[in-house]
N, C-alpha and C positions, 0 to 999 in steps of 0.2 A: 503494498499500500506506500509505504512512505518513498519507494521507487519510481510508482507511479504516480503521486501527487507533484513528482519536479517534474517529471515527463511533462507531465499534463500542463504545468507552465513554461517549460525550456521548448515544447514543442507549438505553442498555442496557436500561431499561423497555419501551421501546415496541420493540422486538426479541424482549423474553421475551413480549410479550402478543400479539405477531403485526400489531402495527399499523402498524410499517415493516420494510422488507425493504432490504438490504443488498447488491447486486450484482455480483460484482467481476469483471469479464473481464481476462482476459489472456492471449498467448500461449504460455507456460513456469509451472507451477504452482511458480515461487520467485520472489523479487526479488534481482536481483545487487546487491552493495553495492558498484559498480564503483572506487572509490579501493583496493579491496584487492585488483582483479586483478593487478596488478606484483607483490606478495609472493606471490600466488597462483603466480605465473608463475616466481619466481625458489625456488619448494619452502618458503617460510619460513610458510604457510597450508597449510593442507589444503583443496581448493575445495570442500567438501562446509561449510565452514563459511566462505566467501563469499558464499553464499547463503540466501535466508531463506525457507523453506516457507510459502507463503501458508494452506494448509488449519492447520496448525500456528499461527498467530500470529492469524489470522481466524475463531476460531471459532463467530464468530455471524452470519457473511456468507455468502452460497452463492457458491460461487469457481463459476466455468465457464471451462473451458481451451480457449481458440479464440481466433481471431481477427474485429475486428469489419472488415469489409469495408468496409459503407456504414452511415451516420447519416442518418434521415429524422426531421429535429427538428420540422417543421411536425404528424408523425404520432406524434412522440416516441417509434420504435422504431429498433432496432439489429440490422442483419444479422450473423449471426456464423456464421463456419465454426466446426465443434470439429472431433476428431479423428475420430468418429463419422459425419460429414457426408456422408464419402466411401463407409462401410461397411454405413451402415443404408439408403442408397439413399433417407433423407426430406428431404435436403438442408439448406439454412443453417438458422441456428435465429433466426427474430424475437422480439426480446425486448423487451417494453412498459417503459417510465419516466415517472416522473413530472420527476424532477432525473437530470441527464446531468454526469458530472466527466469530461474529457475530458484524461488525462495520460500518452499515449503514448510522451513522451518524443522522442528524436532518434534516426536512425541516421545510419552513415558516409557523407561528402559524397565520391563520387568523381567523377575527373575523366576527360577522354578521353583518358587515357595509352595508348598503346599498349601491349599486354601485361598490363595492370594488370588487366585481369578474371581473365586465365589462371594469372598468377604471383603476388597479390598477398595478403596474409591480413590481414584489422582485427583492434583489440584491443578491442571491446566488451564482449564476453560471455566466461562463465569456460570456456567449449568453447577457443573462439580462443586465452584466455590459455596452458590448461594445452597445446593442442595447439603451441602455438609452442615451449613448454619441450623437451616432446616434441621437438620437431622440432631444435630446435638443440643438444640431446644426440645425435639421429640423426647429423647434420652432421658432429660432432665424431670419431663413429664410423667415417664414411665417410670423412672424412679421415686416419684414424688406418688405415686398414686400405688404403685405395688408392696405386697405385704411380704415376697419372697426376700431375703438378704442376699442370695448370690444372684438373684434378675438386680436389686438396685446396686451391688458393687459393679457388673459388669455391663451396667447403663451409664454407670459415671467413671468409669473408665476409657480412656482415649488415647490410643497409639500411634504416632507420629512416624514414619522410617523416613531417615534422611536428614541430613544436618546442612543444607544448602541452604540458599535465601528460600526457596519454598515453603519448606519443613518447617524453618523455623519462624518465619514471620506468620504463616499460616495458624501454628500453632502458640505464638505468641499472641495474634489477635484475637481469635478464640478463646483463649483463657482468659484474656482482659472481659472479652462479652459472657463470657459464661461465671465468673466472677460478678458481674454485675447484676444478670441475673438472677443470680442465686437467691438474692434478697428479698425477689417476690415469691421464695417459695416458704411455705410456711415449716417445711422439715428437709429441707435440704441447707447446708452450711455452705462457705466455699472452699472448705477445708476437707469437706466429702469427696470431692471431685477430685480425679487421679489423673493427672498432664504426664505422658512419656514419652521422651523423646528416645530414638533410638540410632545411633550412627555408627557406622562401620570403622569410619578413621579414627584418629586421637583428638578430634579436633572438631568445631563444626564453624561454622560461616569462611571458611578458607581466602575469599576474595577480601575480606579485610581485615588479612593480618593476624598474625598470632595472637597478638597482647590484646587485641579487640576480642578475637574470638574468646579465649580467657574469659574475660570481662562479662562476655553473652550468657558463657556457661554461668557462672556466678549470680549472673543478675536473673538469670532464669531457675537456678536451684533455690533462690530466695524466695521465689515465687510459689515454693511447694512442687514443682515442676520436677520430674525424676530424668535428670539425665543420662542416657546409658550410653558412653564412649565405647570403641572398638570393642564393639556389640552388633552381632545380626541378628536378624529373622529368621529364625529356621523354620518355621509353621506358625498357620493361623488358621488349622483345622478344627472345626467346628465351637469356633469363636471363641478358641483361645490362643494368645498371642504365644508363641513359646522363642525365649531367646535364645544366643547363645552361650551367655551363662549362666542357664538352668534356670530363669526366671520364667513364671507361666503367667499369663494376665489374662483372665475372662475378659471380654472385651466385646463390646456391640460395634464398635467402632476403630478401624483401620485405617488409617489414611498411608498413602504411597507417595512419597516423594525422592525417593533413590534414584536420582539422577536420569538423563533423556539419553536419547538415539538420534540418529538422523531422519528423517521421514520414509516408510517404504516407499516412497514412487522414486526415488534415487535410484534403486535398484532397476528400477524397468524403463530409463534412458540408455542404456546402452553409455553414457559419457563416464568416464575414470572416475575412481572411487578412489579414495586412500583406506588404511586398513581401519578408520572407523565409520567406512562408510559415508563420509561425504566426500562432496566433488570436489576436486582438485583444482586448484583456482591458481590465477596468478596472480600478483601484486597489483594489476589494473582489474582484478576482479574478472576476468573473462575465462573458462573454462579452459584448461592447461590441452594446448595440442586440437583444440579446435573451435572454430569459425563460427562467430552469429553465436553462441552460447555465453550466458552470462550468469552468475550465482552469487551471493551474500546470504550472511546471515550463520544461522547452526548449522544450515545444510552445504555452507563451502569452507573448505581448507582454506583459508586465506593467510599465505606467507606474511609474517610479522614483522616488519620492516625496522621498527623500535628497539628488537630484543637486541641482546645483546650475543646470545649465541646464535647460529645458523639453524635453519629447518624448524625453528618454533612457528606455529600458527595463530592466528589471533584466537582469544578465549571466546565460547561460543554463549556471548550473552548481549543485551539489548543494546549497552552502552555501543559496542562495536557495529551493531546490525545496522542502527539506524544511522550511521554514519556513512559507513559501508553503503546504504542504500543512495546517499546524495552523489558520492562520486560516481558509483554507478550508471545513474541518471544519466550523471552529466557526460562520462565515455561512451552511452547508447550515444545520446548528440551528435560528440566529437567524431565516432564511425562513420556516423551519416554523414556529413560532413568530411570525410577525411581528414581529419586534423588528428593531433597526436592524442593519445590516451595518457591521462594519469594515472601516479601510483597513490593505492592506498596507503597510507600511514597516521598514527594517532598515538599518540603518547596519553601512557595510562591518567585517566583525569583525579581516580579513585573508584571507593565504592561507598555504598549507604546502605541500609536494611532497618528495618522496625522491627522494635523489639514488645509491640503493643501500644497502647495510647500512652502519647508524651514521655517515651521510652526508645534509644534506638542505637544506635553505633554507626561511626562514618569514618572513613578515611579519605581526608581531599585531599591531595596536591601534599601529602606526606604529614599532614597534622591530623593528628586523632583526637574525636571528638564522644563523646558518650553521653546517655543520658537525653533531657529535652533538649541541648541544643542540636544534639547529631539526631533524634527526629524531626524538628525543624526543616535542618538542611533536606531530609529524607525525602518529607512534603513538599519542600519546596524544588526538588530537583525535579520530579518526577511530577511535579505540577507543568514545569518549562518544556519535559518532555512530550507530554500528550501531546498529538495534534489536535489542531481547530483550534479556534478560538474559542466556539459553543462549548467545547467540554471543558478547558478550562475556568470558563467562568463558572458553567454549572458546578464541578466538583468545588470549587471554591466556597459558592455559595453554601453548599453543601457542610461543608468543613466550618465557615461562619454560622451557619442555624445550628449545628450540632454545639458548638460552645457554650448554647444557651436554654438548650432543650436535652430533656434526656434521651437516653438511647432505646430504638425500636427495640423489644424483644419480643415479635410474635414470631413464632413459625408458620410457613404458608406451604408445608409440605404436600396440601393437596392439590397443592396447581399442576404436581406431579403427574396426577390423576385426573384430570378435570373431565369426564366422561362418568367417573363412580358414582357420582349423587344422581346422573339422570338412568343411569342404569338400574339402581336402587327403587327410583321411582316408575321405572319401566315394568319393573319386576322379575329383574335379571337378578344375578345375584354378582357384585362387582366383582371383576379379577382381584386376586391377590396383587397388595401396592409392591411387593419386589423391594424395597427399599436396599438400596448398593451397598449399602455402609453397615447393614448388615449380616 
């Protein structure tokens, strides 16, 4: 989306004259600003303000909502299945192109842990974030109503696997939200909730540095969060999380954020991939050894020209992806005009992470900050990066209003099954809810 935004501006006259066409193929009609997912899960931001509608911000592009199944670069065609593919019987859509930008990003990297596919939930989409928020509040409702101590204990135990940005920020924000919510239950205290963070390495938040990572562990443990380092999830069958240190935790909530892997689409392109499954790219963001193919973001292995040692590639994070998109778009325009291409090089600016409301860590231009100043910088940074003035204004307005009003603590889990009430009224037994987190 960032690449298309810039191309749209740079090629404005050619788009108007019909000389050029930009086609954007995406599985959803919006782009999710993932750094805001933890705050959406905690209720600090409305879900609709975490996403950017493509048709609104890309009015001069052709938007195709569908999934690219294969790329035949020798013929320069992409085979795309759309929502209509199964309805009209015409099959997949074949789109011809002159230049292709592959930026499908990454997907959750799962492991063959027994029970994970049945009981785990990820944290990469707005649907997962809001579903998890509803689920946490529903578990508190179950714990409040049950007379079975085992059910209550499992309902109030929340296990997060993965100590990176997604896992730590999601756990910290949800713990904050649940702690606040507990004051409205007559028989649940904040200390009754059990939060467990499982990390296979010896540190969390490696992006912010070792000292701030240690601070983050102390901060979380100070809030009664059980941080297990050098520990793996061995099994989660029968709703029991079994850890490599021998611990067993009956739980109805298991959140998996233990890393990502490149989108499966890349394997169907026939383009050169590295050992991790990413497209091998040049510093100009072209696919190495291939003409008319470009890539950026998590899907691309881009040489890090600012690194001291050779052979390193840029980290798969939003900081690089957004800046790569700008260079990529400029290089596409340069290639169309026969001009020289620009190499991507970006010095590390720093990292920020939220640890809940008014708490955070930040490593900015060599300076280490923690607590409220780091949290404020975290918000300012992401507010500056979320695309479009419309989204910036709406998010800022919500943050401002939240300073004067209490949190919303309502679970809207019924939204996931909107026909249940009508089926009951029609005399049909509603289908089981099938909560992904259970």
